[in-house]
Backbone as a ProteinNet text record, in pm:
[ID]
protein_1_A
[PRIMARY]
XXXXXXXXXXXXXXXXXXXXXXXXXXXXXXXXXXXXXXXXXXXXXXXXXXXXXXXXXXXXXXXXXXXXXXXXXXXXXXXXXXXXXXXXXXXXXXXXXXXXXXXXXXXXXXXXXXXXXXXXXXXXXXXXXXXXXXXXXXXXXXXXXXXXXX
[TERTIARY]
84.1	0	87.9	55.2	128	81.7	177	143.6	113.1	28.5	0.5	127.8	125.9	241.8	260.9	152.9	166.6	59.9	93.5	1.4	-22.4	-132.5	-161.3	-104.3	-76	-22.1	51	160.8	238.1	259.4	245.7	258.2	336.7	426	508.8	471.4	472.6	440.4	505.6	560.9	625.6	524.7	535.8	452.5	503.5	418.1	452	412.7	467.6	439	288.4	218.2	73.6	-7.4	51.3	-17.9	-12.8	66.7	96.4	34.6	42.3	2.8	129.3	115.2	230.6	340.2	306.9	407.7	477.2	437.3	499.4	442.4	325.7	260.9	149.4	135.3	32.1	-105.4	-194.9	-332.2	-403.7	-486.7	-549.2	-627.3	-694	-774.6	-687.5	-564.1	-475.9	-431.7	-445.1	-414.7	-504	-630.6	-723.3	-687.6	-632.3	-586.2	-471.8	-383.2	-272.1	-324	-421.1	-480.3	-549.9	-621.2	-689.7	-589.7	-478.2	-373.2	-322.7	-303.8	-261.3	-370.1	-494.4	-607.8	-613.1	-596.3	-597.4	-483.4	-364.8	-249.7	-273.9	-337.9	-370.1	-463	-569.8	-662.7	-590.2	-503.9	-428.1	-338.9	-281.7	-194.4	-271	-402.7	-488	-543.2	-511	-559.2	-694	-732.1	-861.1	-840.5	-946.8	-945.3	-1053.7	-1032.4	-1127.6	-1250.9	-1236.5	-1347.9	-1343.8	-1456.9	-1465.9	-1582	-1571.9	-1676.8	-1697.6	-1823.5	-1864	-1967.3	-2018.7	-2120.5	-2245.4	-2280.1	-2406.5	-2393.4	-2276	-2263.9	-2123.1	-2118.3	-1992.6	-1998.9	-1885.4	-1881.2	-1777.5	-1797.5	-1705.6	-1724.3	-1656	-1651.3	-1669	-1790.5	-1808.8	-1779.3	-1750.9	-1719.1	-1846.7	-1857.3	-1968.1	-1924.9	-1799.5	-1749.3	-1598.2	-1544.6	-1399.7	-1363.3	-1249.3	-1195.6	-1046.7	-994.5	-850.6	-809.9	-707.7	-648.4	-509.1	-484.4	-357.7	-264.3	-144.9	-48.5	60.6	106.6	212.6	186.4	241.1	223.7	311.4	264.5	346.6	399.2	523.7	589.8	632.4	647.9	691.4	817.5	815.1	921.8	950	862.6	874.3	817.4	884.6	830.8	748.6	624.2	532.8	509	491.3	452.7	309.1	220.2	79.7	57.6	16.5	-0.2	-149	-194	-334.8	-347.4	-457	-489.7	-640.4	-680.2	-821.9	-870.9	-979.1	-1033	-1159.6	-1244.6	-1372.8	-1418	-1468.6	-1523.3	-1664	-1759.2	-1899	-1939.7	-2065.2	-2112.9	-2087.1	-2114.1	-2096.1	-2015.3	-1957.8	-1878.7	-1747.2	-1659.1	-1524.1	-1481	-1414	-1356.6	-1208.7	-1128.7	-985.8	-931.5	-820.7	-751.9	-629.3	-585.4	-463.5	-376.2	-247.2	-146.8	-58.9	-31.5	58.6	182.7	295.1	421.1	519.4	599	707.5	828.6	885.8	1004.2	1120.1	1200	1315.5	1383.8	1497.1	1576.1	1566.4	1571	1585.6	1456.2	1340.6	1214.3	1119.4	1014.4	915.8	836.3	796.4	718.4	572.4	482.6	339.9	293.4	237.1	184.8	33.1	-37.2	-183.3	-228.8	-345.9	-406.4	-558.4	-626.1	-771.6	-828.7	-952	-1016.4	-1116.5	-1149.4	-1250.6	-1343.3	-1471	-1569.9	-1621.7	-1612.4	-1650.7	-1750.5	-1833.5	-1935.7	-1921.1	-1935.4	-1928.9	-2064.6	-2064.1	-2188.9	-2177.7	-2294.5	-2304.2	-2390.6	-2349.2	-2425.3	-2478.5	-2609	-2671.7	-2659.6	-2587.3	-2560.3	-2682.8	-2785	-2904.5	-2998.5	-3011.1	-3101.5	-3027.3	-2895.1	-2809.7	-2841.4	-2894.2	-2926.8	-2806	-2775.5	-2665.3	-2725.7	-2674.8	-2723.4	-2606.3	-2624.6	-2527.2	-2517.1	-2394.8	-2374	-2278.9	-2298.1	-2205.8	-2062.9	-1967.3	-1827.5	-1806.4	-1740.1	-1715.1	-1651.7	-1700	-1659.3	-1508.1	-1439.1	-1294.5	-1222.4	-1267.8	-1210.1	-1244.4	-1370.1	-1411.4	-1329.6	-1302.6	-1222.2	-1079.9	-1019.5	-884	-882.1	-982.4	-989.4	-1015.3	-1109.7	-1145.8	-1027.7	-944.1	-828.4	-728.1	-734	-641.6	-685.8	-813.7	-867.2	-823.9	-768.7	-727.4	-845.2	-883	-993.7	-960.9	-1063.1	-1043.1	-1042.3
-118.4	0	123.8	218.7	344.9	435.2	503.6	598.8	733.7	812.6	947.3	1031.9	1138.4	1227.4	1305.7	1336.7	1412.8	1370.2	1391.9	1366.7	1498.8	1509.6	1631	1625.2	1503.4	1490.8	1358	1359.2	1237.9	1227.4	1106.5	1082.6	954	951.9	833.7	770.7	637.4	565.7	428.1	388.3	257.8	152.7	33.5	-78.8	-127	-115.8	-157.4	-304.1	-364.8	-504.2	-527.9	-434.6	-449.3	-444.8	-396.3	-389.8	-522.2	-617.6	-738.2	-864.3	-971.8	-1104.1	-1179.3	-1307.4	-1384.9	-1399	-1381.3	-1389.6	-1255.2	-1153	-1021.5	-942.4	-983.5	-913.6	-825.3	-706.5	-616.3	-672	-673	-720.5	-627.7	-681.4	-603.8	-483.7	-495.2	-384.8	-267.8	-294.6	-187	-93.3	-137.2	-46.3	77.4	57.3	170.6	260.2	202.6	285.8	375.7	324.1	404.2	515.8	482.8	584.8	691.3	649.5	745.3	835.8	782.3	863.1	969.8	931.4	1027.2	1131.3	1085.8	1176.4	1283.5	1244.5	1340.6	1441.2	1391.4	1480.7	1575.8	1526.4	1610.5	1724.4	1693	1797	1900	1851.4	1945	2034.7	1979.6	2060	2171.8	2154.3	2257.3	2353.8	2329.5	2415.3	2373.6	2246.8	2195.8	2066.9	2023.7	1896.8	1807.6	1678.4	1582.3	1570.2	1606.2	1602.1	1729.9	1796.7	1914.9	1895.9	1959.5	1945.4	2077.1	2113.3	2224.5	2169.2	2253.4	2205.3	2154.3	2216.4	2181.6	2092.3	2082.7	2003.7	1947.2	1833.2	1771.3	1754.5	1764.3	1735.7	1627	1553	1446.1	1403.6	1295.9	1250	1098.3	1045.7	901.1	859.7	733.9	677.7	634	668.5	619.3	498.8	500.9	391.9	386.7	265.5	246.8	130.6	143.2	33.5	23	-96.9	-115.9	-239.6	-222.4	-335.9	-355.7	-477.4	-510.1	-572.8	-517.7	-566.6	-652.6	-612.7	-683	-669.2	-758.4	-742.9	-629.5	-567.9	-474	-551.6	-525.9	-607.8	-525.8	-596.6	-538.4	-452.8	-332.7	-232.7	-175.2	-198.4	-135.8	5.2	101.9	237.8	251.9	294.1	311	458.6	492.4	627.5	619.9	693.6	695.6	825.2	815.2	930.3	949.9	1074.3	1106.1	1201.9	1186.9	1281.6	1303.1	1428.5	1464.9	1449.3	1374.6	1347.5	1427.6	1447.1	1514.2	1579.5	1702.3	1774.4	1816.6	1781.1	1821.4	1909	1944	2031.7	1973.1	1843.9	1784.3	1654	1620.9	1497.5	1521.2	1425.6	1434.1	1293.6	1280.6	1152	1172.1	1085.1	1091	950.6	944.8	818.8	812.4	690.9	673.8	566.1	579.7	482.5	459	333.7	299.8	238.6	301.8	261.2	219.5	118	80.1	162.1	231.5	311.2	218.5	256.8	174.4	226.6	168.5	207.1	96.1	124.8	258.4	337.2	267.7	340.7	273.5	343	289.4	177.7	79.3	-34.1	-14.2	-31.5	-18.7	-137.4	-105.8	-207.8	-221	-106	-107.5	27	27.5	154.9	140	255.7	251.7	391.7	400.5	531.4	530.9	650.9	671.3	782.4	762.9	869.4	893.3	1018.2	1053	1168.1	1177	1281.7	1360.8	1492	1579.6	1577.8	1548.7	1541.1	1623	1656.5	1723.5	1637.6	1625.9	1553.6	1656.1	1660.7	1746.2	1673.6	1733.1	1663.6	1650	1731.5	1717.6	1609.5	1596.4	1495.7	1370.7	1378.8	1270.3	1235.5	1331.6	1312.1	1351.5	1266	1292.2	1336.1	1447.2	1498	1537	1514.3	1561.3	1712.9	1766.2	1909.8	1958	2079.1	2131.8	2140.1	2111.3	2129.6	2279.8	2321.4	2464.5	2525.2	2643.3	2704.7	2719.9	2761.1	2779.7	2646.4	2539.6	2408.1	2359.1	2374.2	2329.9	2400	2529.9	2604.1	2547.2	2515.5	2458.8	2321.5	2240	2107.2	2114.8	2199.6	2211.7	2262.6	2347.7	2400.9	2290.7	2178.4	2068.2	1976.9	1975.3	1882.1	1924.3	1829.1	1854.2	1827.2	1926.2	1901.1	1785.4	1706.4	1590.1	1634.5
0	0	0	-85.8	-89.2	23.9	85.2	191.1	128.5	192.8	141.4	142.5	64.3	57.5	186.3	255.8	380.1	480.9	606.2	716.5	787.8	860.2	936.2	1077.6	1124.3	1259.3	1271.4	1347.6	1375.1	1525.9	1576.5	1720.5	1740.1	1836.8	1861.8	1995.7	1994	2117.5	2113.6	2227.2	2236.6	2281.5	2225.3	2266.1	2401.7	2501.8	2637.6	2658.4	2763.1	2793.1	2809.6	2875.4	2899	2769.5	2660.3	2530.7	2455.7	2506	2428.7	2489.3	2411.2	2459.2	2502.3	2531.2	2577.4	2472.8	2346.7	2240.4	2217.7	2295	2277.9	2162.6	2111.1	2000.5	2056.1	2000.3	2047.8	2012.8	2111	2092.8	1994.1	1907.6	1800.7	1852.9	1966	2018.5	2062.9	2099.5	2146.2	2034.3	1910.3	1799	1808.2	1844	1855.5	1974.5	2081.3	2192.8	2147.3	2064.4	2013.7	1922.3	1838.3	1750.3	1834.7	1938.2	2024	2096.1	2136.2	2198.8	2101.5	1976.6	1873.9	1848.8	1847.2	1826.1	1935.2	2060.3	2171.3	2157.1	2122.8	2103.8	1986.3	1881.3	1764.9	1805.1	1877.7	1921.9	2009.6	2100.7	2185.1	2100.4	1993.3	1906.5	1837.7	1823.7	1763.6	1868.3	1995.8	2104.2	2160.9	2140.3	2186.5	2264.5	2328.9	2400.2	2341.5	2349.8	2295.2	2383.9	2510.9	2605.7	2688.4	2700.3	2785.5	2881.8	2997.2	3097.4	3170.8	3184.4	3270.1	3366.5	3454.4	3548.6	3477.6	3364.4	3300.2	3177.1	3120.2	2996.6	2980.5	2913.7	2873.9	2722.3	2656.4	2512.9	2487.8	2381.8	2346.7	2202.7	2164.9	2026.5	2018.3	2032.4	2013.6	1869.2	1854.3	1722.7	1652.9	1525.4	1443	1361.1	1315.9	1232.3	1244.9	1256.3	1258.9	1168.8	1103.5	1023	1051.7	1036.6	1051	972.6	891.5	820.9	880.3	927	991	887.2	875.6	776.7	840.2	958.4	1029.8	1179.6	1258.5	1403.4	1457.2	1563.3	1639.8	1758.9	1795.8	1896.7	2018.5	2129.3	2254.5	2233	2288.7	2286.2	2147.7	2053.3	1922.1	1933.5	1873.5	1869.8	1743	1762.4	1650.2	1625.4	1499.7	1461.8	1411	1477.4	1438.1	1361.9	1237.8	1149.4	1120.6	1132.1	1108.3	991.6	918.1	811.6	810.7	822.2	818.9	675.8	658.1	524.6	495.4	598.4	576.7	706.9	694.5	809.1	772.7	857.7	840	957.8	966.3	1072.9	1211.2	1228.6	1361	1357.8	1243.3	1237.1	1162.7	1181.5	1127.8	1089.3	975.5	934.7	910.2	970.5	944.1	923.5	853.5	828.5	918.2	946.1	1024.6	962.8	986.2	946.1	1067.2	1098.3	1208	1144.2	1170.2	1110.1	1218.6	1192.7	1283.1	1243.7	1340.2	1310.5	1280.4	1183.7	1149.5	1025.7	997.2	880.8	777.2	649	590.8	585.3	595	595.5	693.4	727.3	819.9	752.5	831.5	783.4	822.8	727.8	755.9	839.6	955.9	1046.3	1027.6	1022.4	1008.8	954.8	895.4	853.9	860.2	870.2	877.4	884.1	930.9	940.7	1055.5	1100.7	1203.9	1159.8	1182	1169.5	1309.5	1354.3	1490.5	1485.8	1588.1	1590.9	1720.2	1709.2	1825.4	1894.7	2026.2	2101.9	2229.9	2283.8	2413	2503.4	2628.8	2730.2	2829	2842.4	2942.6	3076.2	3170.4	3296.4	3385	3364.5	3447.7	3395.1	3263.5	3206	3158.5	3147.6	3096.3	2951.4	2879.7	2738.8	2652.8	2556	2463.5	2330.5	2278.8	2149.4	2061.6	1933.3	1835.3	1848.3	1840.5	1855.8	1747.4	1696.9	1596.4	1651.6	1566.2	1603.2	1624	1732.4	1751.7	1627.1	1589.1	1462.6	1448.3	1555.4	1543.1	1521.1	1585.8	1561.8	1421.3	1380.9	1247.3	1139.4	1157.1	1059.2	1050.2	1165.3	1165	1098.2	1126.9	1067.3	917	877.5	735.3	653.6	712.6	640.7	606.4	676.2	652	538.5	508.5	409.8	269.5	197.8	59.6	-32.7	-115.4	-208.7	-304.4	-334.4	-423	-567.1
[MASK]
++++++++++++++++++++++++++++++++++++++++++++++++++++++++++++++++++++++++++++++++++++++++++++++++++++++++++++++++++++++++++++++++++++++++++++++++++++++

């Protein structure tokens, strides 16, 4: 698989012992934890948080759809580079792709790739009702500026 020419964000994380099975291979579900870690760092790099809370409301980003294709195993103490690219920004949802690469020479090896579609929601703390909410305009503008027209 060819990698894109550019990514919007790169994040590094080492595979810890707790991420692996007895063979020292990272459990498939932990790939999403690594992507989520990169996602949180990406939002912080834009000056935002993935979850906010006030006395009356909380906001967050539940997943609507996730995909992942695994190419190679990730191993204990391997440093992975998680790369994100924003693909689509809508009023209250966002879709981005990710690539997980094993750091190494002469070039990085593709471990897994996939995509996430997430929706911005608000939780009313008094009624506990969750509703789709528009992405804050300043965040939406920063995200939309990253999307390359097709």
